[in-house]
C-alpha positions as CSV (number, residue, x, y, z in Angstrom):
1,M,152.2,153.1,14.4
2,D,152.6,154.6,17.9
3,R,156.1,153.8,18.8
4,A,155.7,154.5,22.4
5,A,152.5,152.5,22.2
6,A,154.0,149.2,20.7
7,T,156.4,149.2,23.4
8,P,156.0,147.8,26.7
9,P,158.3,148.7,29.4
10,I,161.1,146.1,30.4
11,D,160.0,142.8,32.3
12,D,161.5,143.4,35.9
13,T,159.6,140.4,37.1
14,G,163.4,138.9,38.1
15,P,167.5,140.1,38.0
16,A,168.4,140.4,34.2
17,F,171.3,138.4,33.0
18,F,172.4,140.7,30.6
19,S,171.6,144.1,30.4
20,V,172.2,146.7,27.8
21,K,171.4,150.6,29.3
22,D,170.6,153.4,27.6
23,I,174.2,152.8,25.1
24,H,175.5,155.4,21.9
25,S,177.9,154.4,19.8
26,Y,179.4,156.0,16.7
27,Y,181.6,155.2,13.9
28,G,183.6,158.4,13.6
29,E,180.9,161.3,14.0
30,S,178.1,158.9,12.6
31,Y,175.6,158.4,15.3
32,I,174.6,154.9,14.7
33,V,173.1,153.4,18.0
34,Q,171.4,155.6,19.3
35,G,170.1,154.9,22.8
36,I,169.4,151.4,23.2
37,S,168.4,149.5,26.4
38,F,166.8,145.8,26.6
39,D,167.2,143.2,29.1
40,V,168.0,139.1,28.8
41,R,167.4,136.7,31.1
42,E,169.4,133.7,31.5
43,G,168.9,130.8,28.8
44,E,166.4,133.5,27.0
45,I,167.4,133.6,23.2
46,L,166.4,137.6,22.0
47,A,165.7,138.0,18.4
48,L,167.7,141.7,17.6
49,L,165.6,142.7,14.3
50,G,165.7,145.5,11.9
51,R,165.6,146.7,8.5
52,N,168.9,146.9,7.1
53,G,171.0,150.1,8.7
54,A,168.7,149.7,11.5
55,G,171.8,149.3,14.0
56,K,171.9,145.6,14.7
57,T,175.4,144.4,13.8
58,S,176.3,147.9,15.5
59,T,174.9,146.6,18.2
60,L,176.6,143.5,18.4
61,R,180.0,144.9,18.1
62,T,179.4,147.3,20.6
63,I,178.2,144.4,23.2
64,A,181.5,142.6,22.4
65,R,183.4,145.7,23.3
66,I,185.1,145.5,20.0
67,D,186.6,149.2,18.8
68,T,184.0,149.9,16.3
69,P,181.7,151.2,16.6
70,A,182.7,153.7,19.9
71,L,181.0,153.0,22.9
72,R,180.3,156.9,23.8
73,S,178.6,156.3,26.9
74,G,175.8,153.9,28.7
75,E,176.2,150.5,30.4
76,I,176.0,147.3,29.8
77,W,175.7,144.4,32.3
78,L,176.6,140.4,32.1
79,D,175.9,138.6,35.5
80,G,176.7,141.8,37.2
81,Q,179.8,143.2,35.7
82,P,180.6,146.2,34.0
83,V,181.3,145.0,30.1
84,H,181.0,148.9,29.6
85,T,184.5,149.7,30.9
86,M,186.7,146.1,29.5
87,R,188.3,145.9,26.4
88,S,187.0,143.2,23.9
89,F,189.3,140.1,25.3
90,E,188.3,141.3,28.7
91,A,184.5,141.0,27.6
92,A,185.6,137.5,25.7
93,R,187.5,136.4,29.1
94,L,184.1,137.1,31.1
95,G,181.8,135.1,28.6
96,I,180.9,137.1,25.8
97,Q,181.3,135.4,22.5
98,L,180.6,136.9,19.1
99,V,179.7,134.8,16.0
100,P,180.2,137.4,13.0
101,E,178.9,137.3,9.9
102,D,182.0,136.2,7.9
103,R,182.9,133.6,10.6
104,R,186.8,134.5,10.7
105,I,188.0,131.0,10.3
106,I,191.7,131.2,10.6
107,S,193.0,129.9,7.1
108,G,195.4,127.0,7.2
109,L,194.3,125.1,10.6
110,T,192.2,122.1,10.3
111,V,188.8,122.0,11.8
112,E,190.3,120.8,15.0
113,E,193.2,123.2,15.4
114,N,190.8,125.9,14.9
115,L,188.9,124.3,18.4
116,I,192.1,123.8,20.0
117,L,192.9,127.4,19.5
118,A,190.0,128.5,21.2
119,Q,190.0,126.4,23.7
120,V,193.9,128.3,24.4
121,A,191.9,131.1,25.9
122,P,191.3,131.4,29.7
123,G,188.1,130.2,30.9
124,A,186.8,126.3,30.3
125,G,184.7,125.7,27.5
126,W,183.2,122.2,25.6
127,E,185.7,119.8,25.4
128,L,186.1,118.3,22.0
129,D,184.0,115.1,22.3
130,R,181.5,117.0,23.6
131,I,181.5,119.7,20.5
132,Y,181.7,116.9,18.4
133,G,178.6,114.9,19.4
134,H,176.3,117.9,19.2
135,F,178.6,118.4,15.4
136,P,178.7,115.3,13.9
137,R,179.7,117.2,10.4
138,L,182.7,118.6,12.2
139,A,183.9,115.7,13.8
140,E,184.4,114.3,10.0
141,R,185.9,117.3,9.0
142,R,188.1,117.7,11.5
143,K,191.6,117.2,9.8
144,Q,190.3,118.8,6.9
145,D,191.4,122.5,6.3
146,A,188.5,124.5,7.5
147,V,188.5,127.5,4.9
148,T,188.3,124.7,2.2
149,M,184.8,123.6,4.0
150,S,181.3,124.8,2.6
151,G,179.7,128.0,4.2
152,G,177.0,125.9,5.9
153,E,180.1,123.7,7.3
154,Q,182.2,127.1,8.4
155,Q,179.2,128.2,10.2
156,M,179.0,125.7,12.5
157,L,182.2,125.5,13.2
158,A,182.2,129.3,13.9
159,I,179.5,128.2,16.3
160,A,181.4,125.4,17.7
161,R,184.2,127.5,18.5
162,A,182.7,129.4,21.0
163,L,181.4,126.8,22.6
164,A,184.7,125.7,22.8
165,R,185.1,128.8,25.0
166,D,184.2,130.2,28.5
167,L,180.5,131.1,27.3
168,K,178.0,133.2,29.2
169,L,176.3,134.9,26.2
170,L,176.7,134.3,22.6
171,L,175.8,136.9,19.9
172,L,174.7,135.4,16.4
173,D,175.3,137.9,13.3
174,E,173.4,136.8,10.7
175,P,174.1,132.8,10.9
176,Y,172.0,132.0,8.2
177,E,173.0,134.6,5.9
178,G,174.2,133.2,2.5
179,L,173.4,129.4,2.8
180,A,171.1,127.1,1.1
181,P,167.9,126.6,2.7
182,V,168.8,122.5,3.5
183,I,172.0,124.2,5.3
184,V,169.5,126.6,7.1
185,Q,167.7,123.7,8.7
186,E,170.6,122.1,10.0
187,I,171.9,125.7,12.0
188,E,168.5,125.9,12.7
189,K,168.4,122.1,14.4
190,I,171.7,123.3,16.0
191,L,170.6,126.3,17.3
192,M,167.7,124.7,18.9
193,E,170.1,122.2,20.5
194,I,171.3,125.3,22.0
195,R,168.3,126.8,23.2
196,G,167.8,123.3,24.8
197,L,171.2,123.9,26.8
198,G,169.8,127.2,28.3
199,I,172.8,128.9,26.9
200,T,172.0,133.0,26.6
201,T,171.7,134.3,23.3
202,I,171.2,136.8,21.1
203,I,170.6,136.4,17.5
204,V,170.7,138.9,14.6
205,E,169.2,137.7,11.9
206,Q,167.4,138.8,8.2
207,N,165.1,135.7,8.2
208,A,163.2,137.1,11.0
209,V,160.8,134.8,10.8
210,A,163.6,131.9,11.3
211,A,164.5,133.5,14.2
212,L,161.5,134.4,16.0
213,R,160.4,130.9,15.8
214,L,163.4,130.1,17.9
215,S,163.7,132.8,20.3
216,D,161.6,133.6,23.5
217,R,161.7,137.7,22.9
218,A,162.1,139.8,20.6
219,V,163.8,143.5,20.0
220,I,163.2,145.6,17.1
221,L,165.7,148.7,15.9
222,D,165.0,151.2,13.5
223,T,167.1,153.6,12.5
224,G,169.6,152.8,15.5
225,E,166.7,153.1,18.1
226,V,164.3,150.0,19.7
227,A,160.9,150.3,18.3
228,Y,159.6,147.2,20.0
229,T,160.5,144.9,22.6
230,G,158.3,142.0,23.4
231,P,157.3,138.3,23.0
232,A,158.6,136.9,19.8
233,K,155.3,134.9,19.5
234,D,153.1,138.6,19.4
235,V,156.1,140.0,16.5
236,L,155.1,136.4,14.9
237,D,151.5,137.5,15.2
238,N,151.4,140.5,14.5
239,A,151.5,141.3,10.7
240,D,151.1,144.8,10.9
241,L,154.1,145.6,12.9
242,R,156.3,142.9,10.8
243,H,155.3,144.9,7.7
244,E,156.1,148.1,9.3
245,Y,159.7,147.3,10.5
246,L,160.4,144.4,8.6
247,A,158.9,144.4,5.3
248,I,157.6,140.6,6.0
């Protein structure tokens, strides 16, 4: 498949809430993110897909301004603010919240203490009552040591913790990783609720079909470059595209 033919121009019918413009990131001298560009509209969910090693997690980490990989050139804009000039804590204060694959639940703290700690940072996020209304299982376990919960419950906490902060852009890295199918369905239900609230989200997920069902648009990466961008439904409907770039 011709890559240029598969990639329509970026939609410019309205101002982008979030934009990545020709970003290049490196791990040491290893060139990982190789000139990626895409836009996300406010309230949209974008599925960032690709095979293992395509650069998906590296792109999320670059957006969140994590030190590695190092951004060497390009621009990242959120709501008119230049994220590419910021450090990670400044990007977080602006409202970029990354839920990493390993969840980063704080050992020795209860569920509620993990949430309260997230609220210490400047900027108003969701109050505890609102969080517990959307995550009733966390309400049931609010006094439990958070790291003793199941993997699915810890994933719920990681997402809830992002909502407890000032949130403009939610970055989800492999939210279904290592979870039983029944738990995946619960997480998917939560993400559908978040979608209904109009929260702008970028999701990286090996379960591409599940991510595409949830998303408005998709960007497919191939060895650090954009191979396709367009409606998520078009990817679901295009077996050749899915087979070539996603092996499904």
